[in-house]
LUMDOKOL-341881 format. One line per field, with one value per residue: residue in one letter; x negated, y, z negated of N, C-alpha, C, O in turn. Coordinates in pm, 1 decimal. Example, Ala and Ser with C-alpha at 12.3 -4.5 7.8 and 13.67 -1.06 7.14 Angstrom:
type: c(a;s) $
nx: c(-1319.0;-1285.0) $
ny: c(-569.0;-225.0) $
nz: c(-780.0;-708.0) $
cax: c(-1230.0;-1367.0) $
cay: c(-450.0;-106.0) $
caz: c(-780.0;-714.0) $
cx: c(-1320.0;-1290.0) $
cy: c(-330.0;3.0) $
cz: c(-780.0;-787.0) $
ox: c(-1423.6;-1340.9) $
oy: c(-331.9;113.8) $
oz: c(-846.5;-803.9) $
//
This chain:
type: c(m;f;k;r;s;f;t;f;i;e;v;v;v;v;i;g;v;i;s;m;l;l;p;a;i;f;g;i;t;f;s;i;i;k;q;q;s;r;v;y;a;l;a;e;v;k;r;q;g;d;y;v;l;s;v;m;e;n;l;i;r;n;n;a;l;e;i;y;a;a;y;p;f;s;s;i;k;c;n;e;e;g;g;e;w;s;s;a;d;g;t;d;f;i;f;k;d;k;n;g;s;d;f;n;f;a;i;a;n;n;q;i;a;s;n;s;s;s;l;n;i;n;n;l;l;t;s;a;k;v;v;i;t;t;p;d;n;f;i;s;c;s;k;s;t;e;f;s;s;t;l;i;t;v;n;f;k;v;a;y;d;t;l;s;n;d;t;a;f;s;m;n;y;k;t;k;f;k;m;l;n;y) $
nx: c(-83.0;-2.6;-107.6;43.1;-122.0;-285.6;-664.4;-938.9;-1127.7;-942.1;-770.9;-936.7;-1035.7;-791.0;-716.7;-955.4;-864.2;-675.4;-766.7;-883.2;-723.8;-547.3;-692.4;-655.1;-385.4;-265.6;-430.8;-329.4;-50.1;-86.6;-199.2;29.4;201.6;84.0;93.5;331.3;418.0;273.5;395.5;642.7;568.5;483.6;718.5;870.9;771.3;791.3;1089.2;1126.3;970.0;1126.3;1362.0;1311.2;1257.1;1454.8;1659.8;1566.2;1523.6;1790.1;1960.4;1776.0;1802.4;2098.4;2224.4;2063.6;1945.2;1797.3;1458.6;1276.6;1012.5;994.3;1228.1;1349.5;1524.3;1357.2;1216.3;1199.2;1116.0;929.5;1066.4;1007.0;846.3;571.5;563.1;413.0;409.7;353.6;362.6;230.7;303.5;622.2;743.2;731.7;904.8;1198.0;1524.6;1834.2;2149.4;2463.8;2651.1;2546.2;2380.6;2126.9;1837.7;1583.8;1299.8;1081.2;751.1;680.0;530.7;428.4;641.3;955.2;1169.8;1496.8;1619.2;1890.3;2116.7;2378.8;2487.4;2355.4;2185.7;1876.7;1761.9;1587.6;1471.7;1291.2;1176.0;1000.9;816.4;680.6;398.0;377.5;165.4;34.3;-145.5;-212.5;-60.8;275.0;527.1;604.3;664.8;693.6;735.3;781.3;886.6;1113.2;1353.4;1331.0;1379.5;1329.1;1072.3;1043.9;790.9;716.7;512.3;347.9;245.8;304.8;239.5;227.8;293.8;89.7;-59.8;-343.0;-401.7;-413.2;-424.6;-366.8;-142.5;-23.2;160.3;140.5;327.8;454.4;647.5;828.9;1050.2;1325.1;1512.3;1856.7;1979.3;2208.6) $
ny: c(-110.6;221.6;522.6;819.1;1122.3;1431.8;1485.1;1565.4;1728.7;1851.4;2005.9;2180.8;2333.1;2440.0;2638.8;2785.5;2878.6;3017.1;3193.2;3336.9;3465.8;3631.9;3873.0;4012.7;4013.6;4147.2;4393.8;4476.0;4540.9;4734.7;4927.9;4974.5;5068.0;5309.4;5434.4;5476.8;5665.9;5877.3;5980.2;6040.9;6237.1;6426.2;6441.6;6563.3;6795.1;6936.3;6944.7;7111.7;7343.2;7420.4;7469.0;7705.3;7866.1;7900.7;8000.1;8250.3;8380.4;8367.4;8517.2;8765.9;8831.5;8874.1;9039.5;9224.4;9598.2;9809.2;9844.1;9848.8;9971.7;9931.5;9955.7;10311.5;10299.6;10486.6;10538.4;10456.5;10179.0;10077.8;10242.5;10437.8;10532.2;10315.9;10236.0;9995.1;9769.6;9550.4;9305.4;9070.5;8899.3;8950.0;9023.4;9348.6;9421.1;9477.6;9424.8;9603.1;9555.8;9607.2;9675.7;9811.1;9638.8;9483.8;9242.3;8995.9;8833.3;8641.7;8515.2;8320.4;8190.9;7953.9;7912.9;7990.1;8236.1;8340.0;8627.4;8847.5;9137.5;9166.6;8935.9;8863.6;8674.9;8444.2;8254.5;7964.1;7856.6;7648.7;7347.7;7178.6;7002.4;7111.3;7321.9;7646.0;7869.1;8179.9;8246.4;8481.8;8765.0;8721.1;8822.5;9075.7;9404.4;9547.9;9807.6;9970.2;10155.3;10389.0;10353.2;10064.3;9724.4;9631.3;9426.2;9133.3;8938.5;8650.9;8448.2;8144.5;7883.6;7539.6;7309.3;6962.3;6879.3;6675.9;6446.0;6435.4;6677.2;6675.8;6813.8;6745.2;6708.5;6957.7;7221.7;7501.6;7811.9;8005.5;8276.9;8479.5;8747.8;8931.4;9227.7;9278.1;9523.2;9804.4) $
nz: c(-3.7;72.8;-53.6;-44.9;-39.4;-90.4;-12.5;-190.4;-50.8;107.3;15.0;-119.9;133.0;230.1;25.9;27.2;299.3;247.1;25.3;227.9;378.7;268.0;138.8;369.1;447.6;253.8;297.8;510.7;451.8;282.6;399.4;613.6;403.3;352.7;593.0;652.1;406.9;524.8;750.0;629.3;491.6;662.1;804.0;612.9;607.8;823.5;863.2;632.7;725.0;971.3;869.4;714.7;910.2;1080.4;884.6;823.5;1068.0;1166.6;986.7;984.2;1255.5;1287.6;1084.4;996.2;1005.0;923.2;814.2;503.1;254.0;2.8;-333.7;-466.1;-132.6;31.1;264.6;627.4;766.6;1055.8;1255.3;1411.0;1752.4;1828.9;1548.2;1297.0;1065.6;799.0;541.1;258.6;128.2;145.0;-70.5;-60.4;175.9;267.1;402.2;496.2;542.1;808.1;585.0;399.3;201.8;66.3;144.6;128.3;200.6;24.6;-76.6;-372.9;-640.7;-453.7;-283.3;-40.0;-68.7;-82.2;-107.3;-222.1;-292.4;-253.7;-310.2;-526.7;-598.3;-604.3;-381.6;-317.0;-54.7;34.2;-109.1;-398.9;-315.5;-81.2;-10.5;21.0;221.1;310.1;610.7;723.1;722.6;608.2;693.2;916.5;1123.7;1409.8;1665.7;1986.8;2089.2;2090.9;2176.8;2213.2;2058.2;1705.4;1656.9;1499.3;1324.4;1189.5;956.0;809.8;656.0;589.8;374.5;266.7;-49.7;-261.8;-520.4;-508.6;-438.5;-120.0;158.9;454.6;528.0;716.8;843.6;1076.5;1069.7;1287.2;1433.4;1688.7;1706.8;1827.0;1658.0;1646.0;1841.8;1730.8) $
cax: c(3.2;-116.0;-76.9;3.6;-191.3;-406.1;-799.9;-1028.9;-1167.0;-814.3;-739.9;-1070.8;-980.6;-633.8;-763.5;-1048.7;-799.3;-534.4;-832.9;-995.1;-612.0;-479.1;-696.6;-582.3;-274.9;-244.0;-484.9;-249.7;71.6;-101.1;-195.1;156.6;276.4;26.8;142.4;502.9;415.0;232.4;486.5;768.4;543.1;492.8;897.2;924.0;675.8;840.4;1214.1;1153.4;957.6;1202.5;1462.0;1296.6;1230.1;1613.8;1755.8;1511.1;1567.3;1947.7;1971.6;1737.9;1869.4;2209.3;2249.7;1980.9;1993.6;1685.2;1352.0;1265.5;896.7;1058.9;1293.1;1445.7;1519.4;1334.7;1131.4;1240.6;958.7;924.9;1199.5;946.8;729.2;466.7;540.7;414.1;444.9;324.7;371.0;126.5;424.0;747.7;836.9;808.3;953.2;1365.8;1616.3;1926.0;2257.6;2526.1;2748.7;2447.3;2345.3;1987.1;1792.5;1447.1;1267.8;964.5;684.5;689.7;491.1;410.4;797.5;1008.4;1286.0;1591.2;1694.4;2000.1;2162.5;2507.3;2541.0;2275.0;2133.4;1751.7;1778.4;1494.0;1441.2;1197.5;1181.4;876.9;774.7;577.2;353.8;383.2;48.4;57.4;-275.5;-270.6;73.0;396.3;631.0;562.2;743.0;636.7;834.3;689.0;959.3;1203.7;1507.4;1305.2;1414.3;1215.9;1012.4;1010.6;690.4;705.3;402.2;358.1;196.2;383.0;180.6;284.8;234.3;31.1;-120.2;-427.4;-451.5;-474.0;-386.6;-375.9;-13.9;30.5;179.7;153.5;441.2;467.3;761.8;845.0;1197.8;1394.4;1663.2;2002.3;2042.1;2364.7) $
cay: c(-3.8;322.2;644.2;940.8;1273.3;1513.5;1460.4;1681.2;1854.1;1903.1;2103.1;2295.7;2404.3;2516.9;2722.9;2850.3;2961.6;3097.5;3309.7;3462.8;3544.5;3696.3;4009.5;4035.3;4065.3;4277.5;4536.2;4514.3;4598.1;4867.2;5033.6;5013.7;5156.1;5442.9;5514.6;5565.2;5773.4;5999.5;6006.0;6101.8;6371.8;6511.8;6487.3;6659.6;6949.3;7019.7;7014.5;7218.6;7459.9;7476.1;7514.1;7828.9;7957.5;7895.2;8075.9;8402.4;8430.0;8400.3;8636.3;8873.3;8850.4;8875.0;9148.6;9326.2;9722.9;9878.9;9784.9;9950.7;9897.7;9905.4;10061.8;10288.0;10315.4;10632.5;10531.4;10324.9;10094.2;9998.9;10285.2;10551.7;10484.0;10274.4;10192.6;9872.7;9742.8;9437.3;9228.1;8986.1;8812.4;8996.2;9118.5;9476.7;9421.8;9497.6;9437.8;9654.1;9526.4;9707.4;9697.2;9884.8;9548.5;9459.7;9109.5;9023.1;8679.0;8663.3;8371.4;8318.9;8060.0;7907.8;7854.4;8078.0;8266.1;8460.6;8748.7;8933.2;9221.3;9164.8;8811.2;8882.8;8540.4;8439.8;8135.6;7890.1;7796.7;7517.6;7218.1;7136.5;6884.6;7139.9;7433.1;7742.4;7999.2;8260.1;8258.3;8658.5;8851.3;8691.0;8887.5;9224.3;9424.1;9637.2;9900.1;9984.3;10272.8;10457.9;10287.4;9926.0;9662.4;9619.1;9277.4;9074.4;8844.8;8586.1;8372.9;8103.3;7784.4;7457.5;7204.3;6874.5;6867.3;6564.2;6466.5;6430.6;6808.5;6662.3;6931.7;6682.7;6729.3;7085.8;7287.7;7640.4;7851.1;8139.0;8320.5;8662.5;8761.8;9087.3;9241.9;9340.5;9683.8;9816.7) $
caz: c(-5.8;95.3;-171.3;54.3;-131.5;-52.7;-78.5;-262.1;20.5;226.5;-102.8;-92.5;254.4;211.6;-102.6;91.0;403.9;188.4;3.6;335.0;449.5;147.2;146.8;530.7;451.0;151.4;357.8;653.9;369.1;204.1;515.9;698.8;341.0;335.0;730.9;591.7;349.8;592.3;827.6;563.5;429.7;770.1;867.6;512.3;615.1;968.3;849.3;559.7;797.8;1043.3;826.8;656.4;1030.2;1139.8;829.9;807.4;1208.1;1177.6;879.4;1057.1;1354.1;1306.3;985.0;961.8;1054.6;906.3;711.3;376.8;187.6;-141.9;-425.0;-374.4;-22.6;71.0;396.0;687.7;831.8;1239.3;1323.7;1545.3;1857.5;1785.9;1422.7;1260.1;899.8;720.3;410.9;273.9;53.5;164.7;-145.5;-8.1;309.4;248.4;505.4;503.1;664.2;814.8;504.6;273.6;95.9;98.6;146.8;166.0;202.0;-75.3;-109.2;-485.2;-678.2;-331.9;-260.8;14.5;-141.2;-2.5;-205.7;-151.1;-350.0;-227.6;-364.8;-662.7;-637.2;-569.2;-303.4;-272.2;82.1;39.2;-236.7;-460.3;-241.0;-11.7;-68.9;107.3;224.5;459.8;678.0;687.9;702.1;580.5;778.0;991.8;1222.5;1515.8;1711.0;2060.6;2169.3;2010.3;2226.3;2195.4;1956.8;1630.0;1682.9;1348.1;1332.2;1077.7;991.7;689.5;647.7;503.9;339.6;166.2;-206.1;-308.9;-652.2;-471.7;-345.4;11.8;257.3;603.2;555.3;705.2;990.1;1079.2;1172.9;1355.8;1543.9;1680.3;1763.7;1795.0;1601.1;1713.2;1833.5;1681.0) $
cx: c(-72.4;-38.0;-83.1;-15.2;-300.4;-552.7;-836.3;-1055.1;-1078.1;-757.9;-817.1;-1053.7;-904.0;-654.4;-836.5;-977.8;-754.3;-646.0;-906.9;-827.8;-541.3;-546.8;-643.6;-498.6;-219.9;-287.3;-378.4;-113.0;32.1;-132.0;-83.1;236.9;238.0;62.3;273.6;478.5;355.6;314.9;640.3;736.3;515.7;650.1;904.0;888.0;775.4;1031.0;1228.3;1110.0;1042.8;1360.4;1459.8;1318.8;1373.4;1674.6;1692.8;1569.9;1737.8;2018.3;1935.0;1803.9;2022.0;2303.1;2167.7;1969.8;1842.9;1572.7;1310.2;1112.8;927.2;1170.7;1265.3;1425.6;1525.6;1275.7;1157.8;1113.3;968.6;1064.9;1143.1;888.4;601.3;451.0;511.7;353.4;437.3;318.8;302.2;239.0;551.6;810.1;883.7;866.2;1136.7;1432.3;1733.0;2043.7;2378.6;2660.4;2681.4;2386.0;2209.2;1922.6;1668.3;1424.6;1073.7;865.3;645.8;605.4;508.7;553.4;828.3;1149.5;1368.1;1642.4;1783.6;2094.1;2353.7;2570.0;2445.8;2213.8;1964.6;1754.2;1637.8;1512.4;1378.3;1198.4;1028.0;792.4;668.8;529.4;356.2;259.1;93.4;-115.5;-315.2;-110.1;176.7;520.1;592.8;666.3;666.7;752.2;759.6;765.3;1078.6;1357.2;1466.4;1358.6;1316.2;1167.0;919.3;887.5;667.5;599.5;336.4;292.7;248.8;296.7;196.2;188.8;209.1;-51.9;-261.5;-501.6;-507.3;-409.2;-392.6;-255.5;61.3;81.6;168.8;263.5;461.9;538.7;752.9;990.6;1240.0;1508.7;1741.1;1958.0;2197.9;2365.9) $
cy: c(142.9;445.6;771.0;1068.5;1307.6;1493.7;1585.8;1809.0;1865.0;2023.8;2204.8;2385.7;2480.1;2631.5;2835.4;2962.3;3063.2;3241.8;3420.7;3526.1;3656.9;3862.1;4082.4;4101.2;4158.7;4384.8;4592.6;4576.9;4707.7;4983.1;5060.4;5086.7;5320.4;5541.7;5564.7;5644.3;5906.3;6047.5;6021.1;6224.9;6451.7;6550.7;6599.4;6814.7;7002.3;7005.5;7098.9;7355.7;7515.6;7523.7;7671.6;7919.3;7990.0;8022.1;8237.6;8444.1;8503.4;8522.3;8743.6;8943.4;8923.7;8987.2;9263.3;9467.2;9755.1;9793.1;9886.6;9896.4;9852.6;10004.2;10164.8;10299.0;10453.6;10610.7;10428.4;10304.8;10059.6;10097.5;10409.1;10483.2;10454.2;10264.2;10031.8;9882.7;9620.7;9383.9;9104.3;8860.9;8825.4;9055.5;9263.9;9492.0;9418.4;9530.5;9526.3;9611.5;9636.5;9757.5;9769.3;9761.6;9530.4;9314.5;9127.3;8844.5;8709.5;8492.2;8423.6;8197.8;7945.7;7835.5;7980.6;8085.0;8358.2;8534.9;8857.3;9021.1;9235.2;9004.6;8775.1;8749.0;8557.8;8277.4;8048.9;7819.8;7681.7;7467.5;7234.4;7063.7;6992.6;7285.4;7510.6;7852.5;8044.3;8268.2;8430.1;8719.7;8744.0;8732.8;9037.3;9230.1;9538.1;9707.2;9980.3;10150.3;10282.5;10383.9;10096.7;9858.2;9633.9;9449.0;9249.1;8975.6;8791.8;8446.7;8293.1;7952.6;7662.0;7328.3;7102.9;6852.1;6752.3;6587.3;6440.9;6542.9;6764.7;6732.1;6886.1;6700.7;6851.9;7107.3;7437.0;7678.1;7964.1;8175.5;8454.6;8656.6;8901.6;9107.4;9325.9;9485.0;9681.8;9965.7) $
cz: c(-14.1;18.2;-49.4;-27.7;-16.3;-135.1;-133.7;-163.5;100.5;126.0;-112.7;15.3;272.6;118.1;-13.5;232.8;350.4;99.1;91.2;412.4;361.7;134.9;258.6;494.5;365.4;209.9;484.0;560.4;321.3;339.2;608.8;556.7;357.5;477.3;695.4;503.7;417.5;678.3;749.8;517.5;558.6;844.0;775.2;538.5;732.5;960.6;774.6;638.2;914.2;1013.1;762.3;764.9;1105.7;1043.0;819.8;963.2;1212.9;1076.7;940.4;1160.0;1357.1;1218.4;979.3;1066.1;1046.2;793.6;627.2;341.6;49.4;-206.9;-436.5;-222.9;63.7;210.4;503.9;760.2;987.0;1293.7;1405.6;1636.4;1785.8;1621.8;1393.4;1137.7;888.7;588.6;403.7;231.2;77.9;80.8;-157.8;106.5;283.3;403.9;460.6;582.3;679.5;713.6;355.3;174.6;178.8;57.4;180.6;127.7;141.2;-97.4;-275.6;-552.8;-543.5;-283.5;-183.7;-62.8;-36.0;-124.0;-131.2;-282.0;-329.4;-300.5;-543.6;-724.4;-562.3;-514.1;-287.6;-123.5;120.7;-140.2;-270.5;-414.1;-151.4;-81.9;34.0;95.6;316.8;499.9;665.7;646.8;693.2;720.1;805.9;1090.2;1286.5;1622.9;1852.6;2138.6;2113.3;2032.0;2223.1;2050.0;1854.3;1667.7;1541.1;1395.6;1189.2;1081.6;869.3;762.3;527.8;520.1;220.5;15.3;-250.6;-452.7;-650.3;-403.9;-168.6;101.1;405.0;627.8;565.2;823.7;967.4;1151.4;1215.6;1453.5;1541.7;1731.3;1711.5;1721.0;1660.9;1690.7;1795.7;1743.9) $
ox: c(-169.6;83.5;-181.4;84.3;-360.1;-569.9;-773.9;-1026.3;-1127.0;-705.6;-771.1;-1056.1;-926.3;-591.7;-790.2;-1016.1;-776.6;-614.3;-960.7;-827.3;-488.4;-472.6;-594.6;-501.4;-135.9;-217.1;-358.5;-68.4;117.9;-86.0;-90.2;331.5;312.3;62.5;312.7;548.5;381.5;313.8;743.3;818.8;534.4;683.9;932.1;948.0;830.8;1096.8;1317.3;1177.8;1035.6;1443.7;1558.0;1378.4;1393.6;1725.7;1769.1;1654.5;1785.6;2112.8;2020.1;1847.1;2046.2;2415.6;2204.2;1982.8;1768.6;1603.0;1304.9;1080.6;886.3;1202.9;1143.5;1309.1;1615.0;1307.1;1138.9;1031.4;1063.7;1154.9;1224.1;871.3;538.4;340.9;576.0;271.9;510.2;242.4;297.5;252.3;621.6;907.1;983.9;877.4;1179.2;1406.2;1727.7;2034.5;2397.9;2744.5;2735.5;2343.1;2184.1;1950.5;1624.3;1492.6;981.6;915.6;596.5;627.7;599.6;562.5;767.0;1219.6;1325.3;1700.3;1764.2;2138.7;2428.6;2687.1;2469.5;2196.0;1931.8;1749.0;1568.1;1581.7;1404.0;1214.7;946.0;683.4;553.9;588.3;339.0;243.3;169.9;-198.1;-414.3;-63.9;166.0;570.4;552.7;735.3;588.9;853.5;671.7;709.7;1145.8;1445.0;1555.9;1375.9;1204.9;1251.0;814.2;893.0;618.5;597.4;258.6;292.0;238.4;279.3;183.5;72.1;310.6;-96.5;-319.4;-606.9;-607.3;-298.0;-420.8;-228.0;157.2;59.7;185.4;305.0;506.2;517.0;704.6;1034.5;1211.0;1597.9;1707.5;1920.3;2282.3;2467.6) $
oy: c(172.2;459.9;806.3;1115.9;1256.5;1487.4;1691.4;1928.0;1898.6;2125.2;2319.0;2507.2;2588.4;2732.5;2946.7;3075.5;3179.6;3360.5;3527.9;3621.1;3758.2;3959.7;4195.0;4224.2;4241.7;4485.3;4705.0;4679.0;4795.4;5096.2;5159.2;5160.5;5417.8;5664.6;5680.5;5742.1;6019.6;6170.0;6011.7;6314.1;6572.0;6648.3;6712.5;6917.1;7111.5;7056.1;7181.2;7458.3;7632.9;7581.6;7745.5;8025.9;8089.0;8122.2;8333.7;8533.0;8613.3;8596.3;8828.9;9058.6;9021.2;9022.8;9379.2;9453.6;9734.3;9704.0;10003.2;9788.0;9748.9;10110.1;10178.3;10307.9;10510.4;10706.8;10310.9;10387.3;9983.5;10045.8;10480.1;10363.7;10528.1;10281.7;9947.0;9967.1;9555.9;9449.7;9028.7;8754.4;8729.9;9127.6;9311.2;9610.3;9303.2;9617.7;9522.0;9634.5;9728.3;9842.4;9780.3;9798.8;9549.8;9269.1;9225.3;8764.9;8770.5;8383.8;8533.2;8090.9;7862.7;7716.6;8082.1;7992.9;8425.0;8486.3;8924.7;8947.3;9309.7;8983.2;8695.2;8718.1;8650.8;8185.6;8113.9;7718.7;7620.7;7528.9;7287.7;7055.0;6948.3;7347.2;7460.1;7917.2;7993.6;8295.7;8483.2;8706.8;8662.1;8665.8;9109.3;9139.3;9610.6;9642.8;10059.8;10228.8;10182.5;10363.0;10012.4;9925.5;9607.8;9367.2;9291.6;8936.0;8854.8;8362.8;8365.7;7921.6;7680.2;7260.6;7136.6;6822.9;6696.5;6694.1;6423.3;6537.0;6807.9;6682.2;6973.4;6713.2;6883.9;7027.0;7489.0;7624.4;8033.9;8126.2;8531.3;8559.5;8963.6;9022.8;9429.2;9546.4;9595.2;10034.7) $
oz: c(-83.7;31.9;15.7;-82.7;78.4;-256.8;-123.7;-176.0;208.4;172.2;-114.5;-3.9;326.9;150.2;11.8;262.3;383.8;106.7;63.6;490.6;407.3;123.9;249.5;494.3;400.3;199.1;530.1;612.6;312.1;355.0;681.9;584.4;369.6;483.9;710.3;530.3;376.7;690.4;816.6;497.8;539.9;911.0;814.9;505.7;720.6;1051.5;795.8;631.6;950.7;1082.7;754.6;749.8;1176.0;1093.4;809.6;973.8;1241.1;1104.2;965.3;1165.8;1428.3;1253.3;959.9;1187.8;1142.1;714.3;666.3;390.3;-2.7;-152.8;-425.3;-184.1;126.4;280.6;472.6;800.8;1005.0;1359.9;1465.1;1612.2;1710.1;1569.6;1455.3;1100.4;963.7;518.0;500.7;291.4;44.2;104.1;-211.3;138.6;291.3;486.8;337.7;702.9;599.8;742.9;245.3;65.4;297.7;-53.6;240.6;63.0;195.4;-127.1;-302.3;-496.0;-543.9;-252.6;-216.9;-104.5;58.2;-221.1;-30.1;-369.8;-392.7;-331.6;-634.1;-842.2;-488.6;-595.9;-209.6;-112.0;224.6;-245.6;-195.7;-470.6;-153.1;-170.6;144.9;-7.9;398.9;412.9;615.6;533.5;784.4;810.2;714.4;1136.6;1224.4;1650.2;1819.5;2215.4;2088.2;1948.3;2229.6;1948.4;1899.9;1705.2;1493.2;1512.1;1095.4;1171.6;807.6;881.5;406.5;621.4;102.8;-10.8;-292.4;-494.5;-757.5;-340.4;-111.3;118.0;487.1;747.1;494.9;914.3;857.1;1254.1;1124.4;1564.3;1458.5;1792.8;1609.1;1714.1;1718.8;1590.8;1818.7;1737.4) $
//
């Protein structure tokens, strides 16, 4: 009678093969997980950057009439021929709408917020997952002639906030658009 069982050499060979394949399988699995987290981070950066640009452009284009430097509203900026003005963080760049209410967009604590006097609120447009920085000026305006529309330029950088302070997941946003003439 023959007993069916594995020999010692067969067991050693199987254990050797498994011990060689296991690190490769774990390495592939961890690289897939790491790649998925990068894709998520880039998608989050793009989603929040696109959202901020969309909100800013729509609110400014559809509601803003005049631009002021600070309270009290004494001097209108970018209203004469060749007028240019910029702000590093947006706190001193205030828009006034047709109802007389004011609003602005500012960078505070690495987040972009929308401030409105008519609603008396301070809305964060970005979440804590991303960090906002400005390469140069956050918001600026220019006007070439007295009868031309004011050109608004928005410029910022969105980076994914990771524990290791890795800024590989970042995107620069810069756009120009015209305010409506009323």
